[in-house]
C-alpha positions as CSV (number, residue, x, y, z in Angstrom):
1,M,154.4,117.6,25.1
2,G,152.1,120.5,24.2
3,S,148.8,120.7,23.1
4,D,147.8,120.8,19.7
5,N,145.3,124.0,20.4
6,C,146.1,127.1,18.3
7,F,145.0,130.4,19.4
8,E,147.0,132.7,16.7
9,T,144.6,135.8,16.9
10,V,144.3,135.8,21.0
11,D,146.4,137.8,23.2
12,D,149.5,136.0,24.3
13,Y,149.2,136.7,27.8
14,A,145.6,135.0,27.7
15,V,147.0,131.8,25.8
16,R,149.9,131.5,28.2
17,I,147.8,131.8,31.2
18,I,145.2,129.3,29.9
19,K,147.7,126.8,29.0
20,H,149.3,127.0,32.2
21,K,146.3,126.6,34.4
22,A,145.2,123.8,32.1
23,R,148.5,122.2,32.9
24,Q,148.2,122.4,36.6
25,L,144.5,121.0,36.7
26,V,145.8,117.8,34.9
27,G,146.3,114.9,37.5
28,R,143.9,116.8,40.2
29,Y,140.3,117.0,40.4
30,G,139.9,113.7,38.1
31,L,141.1,115.7,35.0
32,T,143.7,113.6,32.8
33,F,146.3,114.6,30.1
34,F,143.8,113.9,27.8
35,D,141.5,116.4,29.1
36,R,144.0,119.3,29.0
37,E,143.0,120.5,25.2
38,D,139.4,120.4,26.1
39,L,140.1,122.5,29.3
40,E,141.9,125.1,27.2
41,Q,139.2,125.4,24.7
42,E,136.7,125.8,27.2
43,L,138.6,128.5,29.1
44,M,139.3,130.3,25.7
45,I,135.9,130.3,24.6
46,D,134.5,131.8,28.0
47,L,137.3,134.3,27.8
48,L,136.3,135.5,24.3
49,Q,133.0,135.7,25.1
50,R,133.6,138.0,28.4
51,M,136.4,140.3,26.8
52,R,133.6,142.6,25.5
53,H,133.2,143.5,29.3
54,F,136.7,144.5,29.6
55,N,136.8,148.1,31.0
56,P,140.4,149.5,30.9
57,A,139.4,152.2,33.6
58,K,138.5,149.2,36.1
59,A,141.5,147.1,35.8
60,K,144.7,146.3,33.6
61,K,143.9,144.0,30.7
62,T,146.2,141.0,32.2
63,T,144.2,141.2,35.6
64,F,140.8,141.0,33.9
65,I,141.9,137.8,32.0
66,A,143.4,136.4,34.9
67,R,140.2,136.6,36.9
68,I,138.2,135.2,34.2
69,V,140.0,132.5,33.7
70,E,140.2,131.6,37.4
71,R,136.6,132.1,37.9
72,H,135.6,129.7,35.1
73,I,138.1,127.2,36.5
74,A,136.2,127.6,39.7
75,T,133.0,127.0,37.9
76,I,134.1,123.8,36.2
77,L,135.3,122.4,39.5
78,E,132.3,123.1,40.9
79,A,130.3,121.0,38.5
80,R,132.9,118.3,38.8
81,H,132.3,118.3,42.4
82,A,128.4,118.3,42.2
83,Q,127.0,115.0,43.6
84,C,125.4,113.6,40.7
85,R,128.9,113.6,38.9
86,D,131.3,114.0,41.2
87,W,134.4,112.1,40.0
88,R,135.5,110.9,43.4
89,L,132.3,108.7,43.9
90,C,133.0,106.7,40.8
91,R,134.8,103.9,42.4
92,V,135.1,101.3,39.7
93,S,134.2,101.4,36.1
94,L,131.3,98.7,34.9
95,N,133.6,97.3,32.2
96,T,136.2,96.3,34.7
97,P,137.4,92.9,33.9
98,Y,137.4,90.3,36.6
99,E,138.4,86.7,36.8
100,N,137.1,84.2,39.3
101,E,139.2,81.1,40.7
102,K,138.1,79.0,37.8
103,G,139.5,81.3,35.2
104,D,136.1,82.6,34.0
105,T,136.2,86.4,33.3
106,W,133.3,88.8,33.4
107,E,132.6,92.3,33.8
108,L,130.5,94.4,36.5
109,I,127.9,95.4,34.0
110,D,127.1,91.7,33.6
111,R,126.0,91.5,37.4
112,V,123.8,94.5,37.2
113,D,120.0,93.7,37.3
114,N,117.1,95.9,35.8
115,E,117.2,98.0,38.9
116,G,120.8,98.9,38.9
117,V,121.6,96.6,41.5
118,L,124.8,94.4,41.6
119,R,123.9,90.9,41.7
120,P,127.5,89.1,42.7
121,C,128.0,85.3,42.7
122,Q,129.0,83.1,45.5
123,H,132.2,82.5,44.1
124,D,132.7,86.4,43.0
125,T,131.9,88.0,46.2
126,R,135.6,87.9,47.4
127,E,137.2,89.3,44.4
128,I,134.6,92.2,44.6
129,E,135.6,92.9,48.4
130,I,139.3,93.0,47.2
131,N,138.5,95.4,44.7
132,N,136.5,97.6,46.9
133,L,139.0,97.5,49.6
134,R,141.7,98.6,46.8
135,M,139.5,101.4,45.7
136,D,138.9,102.6,49.4
137,V,142.7,102.7,49.9
138,K,143.3,104.5,46.8
139,R,140.4,107.1,47.8
140,V,142.2,107.8,51.0
141,L,145.6,108.0,49.2
142,D,144.3,110.6,47.0
143,T,143.2,112.9,49.8
144,L,146.4,112.9,51.4
145,P,149.0,115.7,50.7
146,E,151.7,114.8,48.3
147,D,154.3,114.4,51.2
148,L,152.3,111.6,52.7
149,R,151.6,109.8,49.6
150,D,155.3,110.0,48.9
151,L,155.8,108.3,52.0
152,C,153.3,105.8,51.5
153,E,154.9,104.8,47.9
154,R,158.1,104.6,49.7
155,L,157.0,102.5,52.3
156,R,156.1,99.8,49.9
157,E,159.6,99.2,49.0
158,S,161.7,100.6,51.9
159,N,161.6,100.8,55.9
160,M,161.8,103.8,57.6
161,A,165.4,103.9,58.4
162,E,166.1,103.5,54.4
163,I,163.8,106.3,53.9
164,A,165.3,108.6,56.1
165,R,168.7,107.9,55.0
166,E,167.5,108.5,51.4
167,T,165.5,111.7,51.9
168,G,167.5,113.0,54.7
169,V,164.5,113.5,56.7
170,P,164.8,112.5,60.7
171,R,162.8,109.1,61.4
172,T,160.9,111.1,64.3
173,T,159.6,113.3,61.4
174,L,158.7,110.4,59.3
175,Y,156.9,108.4,62.3
176,D,154.8,111.8,62.9
177,K,153.8,111.6,59.3
178,L,152.9,107.9,59.5
179,T,150.7,108.9,62.3
180,R,148.9,111.5,60.3
181,I,148.7,108.7,57.4
182,R,147.1,106.1,60.0
183,E,144.7,108.7,61.1
184,A,143.4,109.4,57.6
185,F,142.9,105.7,57.4
186,R,141.2,105.1,60.6
187,K,138.9,108.5,59.7
188,A,138.0,106.3,56.6
189,G,137.1,103.4,58.7
190,L,140.0,101.3,57.2
191,D,141.9,100.9,60.4
192,D,143.3,97.6,59.5
193,C,144.8,98.7,56.1
194,F,147.7,100.5,57.5
C-alpha cells in the first residue's frame, strides 16, 4: 500500500529515495505506518528548500539529494531522541483502560493528581505493577536485534528443539542467543522475567 503523496514536478530520483527512506523508518524509532506520508512531505519540503544550494561542480545531483535526505532524517531522529520527547520513555498512555477485580474500569488520567503524580488505589496497584512489568519487558525486547526478538517470539510457542528443527539453526547457537537475551534482561534489572 503506497502513500497518497503526489510529487509530480519533482525529480524522479528524489521521489524514489524519499519514499524509500520513509518506508525504512516505519516501525523504528517510534514511527508508525501513519507517520509515513508526513515524513515524506517533511523530507520533500526540506529538499526543495535546499535545492537552490546545489552546485553541479561539487557533486552529482543524485548524491546531493541523497545527502540532504539522509541529513534531514538524522535531524528528525535526533529530535525524537531528545529527552523531552523521547518516544522510548513513553511507557503507557494516560488513556489506557484498566479493570480491577470488581470489574470497574478506569484510565490512568483518572488517577493523576494536580501535581501530575499517579495515585493508585489499593486494589489497583497489582494491575499497575503488571502493566509496568509488561512495558519494561517490551522496552527490553525493542532493544534486541531482530534475530533475538524472533527467538523470543518463537519461544512463546515452541521449545528449543522444535525451533532448531524449524529454522535449521543448531541448538548450541540458539542457546548462545538465549544467553544474550538473558543478559539484556539482567542489565535492565529484569532477571526474573526470562
